N, C-alpha and C positions, 0 to 999 in steps of 0.2 A: 861720451863725456858724462860723468855723474853730476847731477845738480848739487849745488852747495849745501842745500838743506838736507838732502839725502846723505851726502858725505858726512855731515855732522852727526846725523842719526846713527850711521854705521860706526863712526868713531866712538860715539857714546856707548853703543852696544858692546864692542870688543874691549873697551876700557873697563867696563863693569865686570867682564869675564877675565880680566888680566891677560888679554891676548894682544898680539900685534900682527899687522899684515902690511905689506908694501903695496900690493896690487888690489885696490878696493874694487876694481871692475869684477874680479872673481867673486868677491863677497857679495856685491850687489846682485850679480847674476844668480848666485846660490840662493838668494832670498826672493827671486822673481818667479812667481807662479805663472803657469801657462795661460790662465784667464786674463792676466794683465797684458801679455803680449798679444793675445787674440783681440781684446777690446781696443787696443791701441794700434792694431794693424802692424805689429812688429814681427820680425823673423822668429820662427819657432825655435831657432838655435839660440835665442837670447833668454830662454827659460832656464830653470835650474836642472833640467832633466839629464843633461850630459854630465854635469858635476855630481848629480845624485849617483849616476852609474859609477863614477870614480870613487866617490865617498863610500859607497857600499863596500868596495874592495878594501879601502883603507880601514874601515871599521872592523871588517872581518879579520884583517891582519893584526891590528892592535889588540882586539879582543882575544884572538887566538893565542897571541904571544903572552898576554896577561894570564889567561887561564892555564896555559902550559906551565908557566912559572909558579902560579899559585897552588896548583894541585898536581904535584909531581907523582902522586900515587894513583891518579885517575887514568882510566883507559881512554883510548881515542873516542869510543862510543859515549862514555860519560861526559867527556869534554864537549863533544858535539851536541849532546842534549842540552847542556847548560847554555852553550853559545846560541843555539837555535832560539831559545827563549830570550836570551839577552839582547839579540839584535832584531827581535821581532818588531813589527810596527807599533804594537802596544807599548813596548818598553821605550822605543825611540821617541814616540809622541810624548811620553811622560817626561823624558829627559829634556826634550825641546821646550816643554812647558816650564820645566824647572829653571831654565835659563832665560825664560820670557822671549823666546825666539819669535813667537807669533806676532808680537808687537811690531816687528821689523819686516814682515812679509809684504811684498808688493803684490796685491791682488786686484783682479778686475772688480768693477763696481758691484756686480751682482754676486760674485763669489764672496766679497767682503760683507755684503749685506746679509748673506745667508750664513754668516758665522765662520767663514773660511779660515780666519786667523786662529781658530781653536779646533778646527777639524783635524782629527788624528792623522788621517792620511797625508794631509798637507804638511803637518808638523814633522812627521816621520821622514817624508821625502826631503824636506828642506834641511832637516838635521844632517842627513847624509851628504847633501850638496854642500852644506856649510863645512863639513870635514874635507870634502873634495877641494874646496876653495883654498883652505890653508895648506893642503898637500901640494897643490899647484904652486903655491907661493913659497914652497920649500920649508915649511914649518912642521916637519914630521915630529921632531923631539918635543916641540911645543904642544902638538896635538896629543901626544902620549901623556904629557903632564896634565893636560886639560881633561882628557877622557877618563883616566884611571880613577880619580876621586869620584867621578859621576858613576862609573861602573861598579866600583867596589861594593857599595851597599846593595845594589841590585843583585850582584853575584852571590853575596852572602844570603840574601833572602831566597833566591832560587835554589841554592845548595841546601838550605835548611828546610825548605818547603816541600810538602808532599807533591807539589806540582811537578817536581823533578821526576817523580815516578808516576805521574798521571800520563799514561801513554797516549790517550786521546788528545790531551792538551799539547803534548810535545809534537804529535803528528800534525795537528792543525797549525801550530806555529811554524813548523818546517815547511808545510805546503804554502802557507802565506808568504814566507820569506823567499821562496823560490818561484813565485808566480804560477803556482799550480792550482788546479781546482781544489776546493775544500773536500775533505774526506766524505765519502758517501757510504753510510752504513746500511746494508740491505739484509733484512731477515730472510734467511734461507729456509729455516724450518722452525716450527714451534710444536712441541709435543709434550704429553703428560697431562695429568689432572691439574685444575686451577691452583691447587695448593702446592704443587710440585712440578712446575713447568721447567722445561729445558729449551733454551734458545740457541740457535745456530746462526751466526751473523758473519757476513763477508764484507770487507771494506774495499771500496774502489777509489782510486785517485786518477783523474783524467781517463775515466772509463777502463782503467786497468786494475784487475784484482790484485791486491797486495797482501791481504791477510785474511785469516779465518779464525773465528773463536766460538767456543761453546761455554755456556754458563747458565746458572739458575735464574739469572735476570738478564734483561737486554743490556744493562749497563756493564755487567761483568763480561758478557760475551763481546761487547764492543771494545772493552779494555784489552782483552786477549787478542782480538783481531788487530787492534792498533799496535800492540806490542809486536805481533808478527810482521806487520807492515813496516815498522821501524827497522826490524831485522832485514827485511827485503831491501830497504834503502841503505843498508850498511850502517845503521845508527845504533845497533845493539851490540 
């Protein structure tokens, strides 16, 4: 049972967003961090983690559908690149902050004291759980109407930005979004005089070699290695 004050807070939150929901238990759970259940000796199943799992899938579906319709001339690889950045933790945390989601997070005392309501990882996870709550309440069309205006400017910026072609950034966003280790760039060889060096670099993810690049600078070689890694992952 949700306390009356908490219920009023949640109603205030969704009213500001022009949203509606029948089962506020879902919404309350979506905004409950594990630190809160731990400190209050509650079941771990009462955190937002299961709804986050669901919301992640909902977000991917809506984002994919939107990108498919918006860019009919783009290949699968191009759409995947944009989506990987669009649904990254950095983007989701920014969207969560935009709707002031952190204000309504239930956090443990210490997590709250340490700035947990503005921590990017907390916001990103809660944002996905928030989507999961509305999906469970049968509000798919409402979710689409809510999400697209938030995603549109992000998509425009990604599409117009050089970040779209920054293979290192794309690879890092992809690995973060899929729970993988961050890319590890290892210099295989350096040769040539100081004014005309050549670098050979190999990139590893989860200790698996995914790409190899050669360039006149480490940065150039890393970009080429990342591009090959993306191709290995089917994103090129």
